[in-house]
N, C-alpha and C positions, 0 to 999 in steps of 0.2 A: 504494499500500499504506499502511495506517495505521501511525502511529508506535507505537500501543499497542493490543493486542488484549485485551479484557476480557470475562469471562464475563457473559452477558446478565442472569443472575439468580443469587441465592445458592443454592448447592447444599444438599442435605439433611444434609451433614456438614461444613458450613462452619466454618472456624476461629472465626468470630464467632457461632456458634449454640450452643445448649445441647447439641446432638448432635455437637459437634466430636469428632474421633477422637484428640485429644491432651489431655494434662492442662493445667490452667491455668498451671502452671509452664512447660511446654513452649511454650504459646501465647505467654507473655511473652518467652521466649527467642527465638522465631521473629520476633516483632515487633521486638525489640531488634536482632536481626541485620539485618532489613530496613532499619531506621533507620540503623544503623552503616555498612552497605554501600550505602546509597542505592538499594535495590532494592524492587520490588514483590513481594508474596507471590503466588506462582504457585499457581493452583488445583490441588490434588492430583489431582483427577479428570482434568484436562487432561494433567498429567504422566504419568499412567498410559497415556494415549493417545498420548504422545510429542509433545504440543503445549505451547507456552509461552503460557499465557493467564492474565492477572492475575485474581485472585480478585475477584468483584463487590463483596463487602462491604469488602474491603481498599481497593479503588479509591474507594468511596463514603465510607468513614470515615477513611482515612489520606492521601488525596491532597488537596493544597491545592485548595479549591473554586474559586478564581479560575483556577488552572491547568487544572483539569478542564474548566471551562466554556469556556475559551479553546481548548483542544485539541479539544473536541467541536464547537465552532462552526467550526473550521477543517477538520473532517473527519478529524482525526488519531487518532480513537478508533474502533475497530471492535468493536462489541458482538456476540459470537457465542454460540451455544447449542451446547455440546459434548455434550449428552446424547444 
């Protein structure tokens, strides 16, 4: 089982898109909470389905690239499509 499960692609309401479902202020709060709690942002569409899947854009934009590359090369990241 992979250490991290990540949405395969950015959803149409992604926190990092122009079509996000929260305000810019709330987006900033969410990202600050993730940083302070050392957590990844979980895709809201996965949450609706009862799954814990890291947001694709969060993973790509906010995870240390060296760490991401290392985890992926070790097979510790599972990219899934929850649609």
